[in-house]
C-alpha positions, 0 to 999 in steps of 0.5 A: 341724179334724181331729186330723191337721190339729192335729198337722200344725200343729206342727213335726215334733218338737212338739205345738202347744198352742192354749191356752184362749179365756177368756170374759168371762161369769163363772159365779157358783157357788151358795153352798150346793151339796149334800154340802158335808161329802163325803169323796170326789168326787160327779159328776152327768152331763147329756146335751145335745141340741146342736140343740134344747139339751135337757138330760137328767140321767143320774143318779137324784140329783134334788136334784143335778139340780134344783140344777145344771140352771140352771148347765148351761143357762147353760154350754150356751148360752155354749159352743154360741153361741161355737162357732157364732160360730166356724163350728164344726159340732158333734155332735148330743149333748154331755155336761156333768158337774158335780162336787163335790170336797173342796178338799184333794183337787183335783189338778194332774195334767197330762193330755189330755182326749182323747189318742186319735189318730184322724187323720180325727176332729174335735179336739172341744171342752171347756169347764171352769169351776171355783170357787176356781180354774179350770184351768191350760192350756198355751200353748206347743208341747210336745216330742213324737214324731208319733203313729201312728194308733190310739195314745194320746198320753201326757204325757211325764215331763219335760212333766208335771214342767215343767207342775207346776213351772209352767215351761211357758208356760200360762194360769191361769184364774180362779174362775168363768171359762169356758175353752174349748179343743180336747179333743184333745191340749191339756195342762191340769190342775186348780189343785191343793188349794184353800182352799174346803171343796168345789170345784165344777167344770163340764165341757162336752164336745162332738164337732166335725166337721172341715171337709173 
């Protein structure tokens, strides 16, 4: 699906929200991640070859790389297999990020993973799985003006307030459950502060090729 097709799928004054596909497979996060006493987020990024599923760390943190590699391999297989089952053609490279965030600092700011309206580009795909609680993902259309090519979609103040207040229909994803949804124009957020000392979060992003 192209970004134009997603925009056209809604009413003229609405932005359609496809919502997440939540997987039956659950990720059991490792109980003892590095840096459990951290005071600010730590992020490790991996580059994934989607054809051969090769995985390369883009960081110098060897302890983090070796610790997270099995989880990144698992998430890569789960997401790419599901996209293949749906007949989605993906870009040659994907990126997986793993982050550790102090539990009190986990935010619930609603946002789009990709808000740039490039009509002919694919919508992309993003998969999110977190410890403590997963993301919240909108499932009902949002009031919105039709975007102009080359402009950035913005979440309106009222939509932000309604989403934070949970008056917009949404799915709250459970701990360890993978949620897969369009990267473009899909409103979602973190769960807000959690009880755990450190929240573990994995995000897998890959471009998609629209069907002509």
